[in-house]
C-alpha positions in Angstrom: 57.6 -19.4 276.0 56.4 -15.9 275.5 54.1 -17.1 272.7 52.5 -19.6 275.1 51.8 -17.0 277.8 50.2 -14.7 275.2 48.1 -17.5 273.8 47.0 -18.5 277.4 46.0 -14.9 278.2 44.1 -14.8 274.9 42.2 -18.0 275.6 41.2 -16.8 279.1 40.0 -13.4 277.8 38.1 -15.2 275.0 36.5 -17.5 277.6 35.6 -14.6 279.8 34.0 -12.7 276.9 32.0 -15.7 275.7 30.7 -16.3 279.2 29.7 -12.7 279.6 28.0 -12.7 276.3 26.0 -15.8 277.2 24.9 -14.2 280.4 26.8 -16.5 282.6 28.4 -15.1 285.8 32.1 -15.7 285.1 33.2 -14.7 288.5 31.3 -17.8 289.8 32.0 -20.3 287.0 35.7 -19.9 286.5 36.8 -20.3 290.1 34.5 -23.4 290.4 36.0 -24.9 287.2 39.5 -24.3 288.5 38.6 -25.8 291.8 37.1 -28.8 290.1 40.2 -29.3 287.9 42.5 -29.1 290.9 40.5 -31.7 292.8 39.8 -34.3 290.1 42.0 -33.8 287.1 45.5 -32.9 288.6 45.7 -35.9 290.9 45.3 -38.3 287.9 47.9 -36.4 286.0 50.2 -36.6 289.0 49.5 -40.3 289.3 50.3 -40.9 285.6 53.6 -39.2 285.8 54.5 -40.9 289.1 53.8 -44.3 287.5 56.0 -43.4 284.5 58.8 -42.3 286.8 58.6 -45.6 288.7 58.7 -47.6 285.5 61.6 -45.6 284.2 63.6 -46.1 287.4 62.9 -49.8 287.4 64.0 -50.2 283.8 67.4 -48.6 284.6 68.2 -51.0 287.4 
């Protein structure tokens, strides 16, 4: 668990550094990417796991 947190922080810092070196305003890009992910990616992930749960519950009946 601790290793995953450290790797996540490292990836975020590397992304921030790369964006700054490329001249991209990271204070604008990162919140927009997070917002886009929450709006479009997470609902599909939730739907996938909901369907798996439903199939699992039906299989046990």
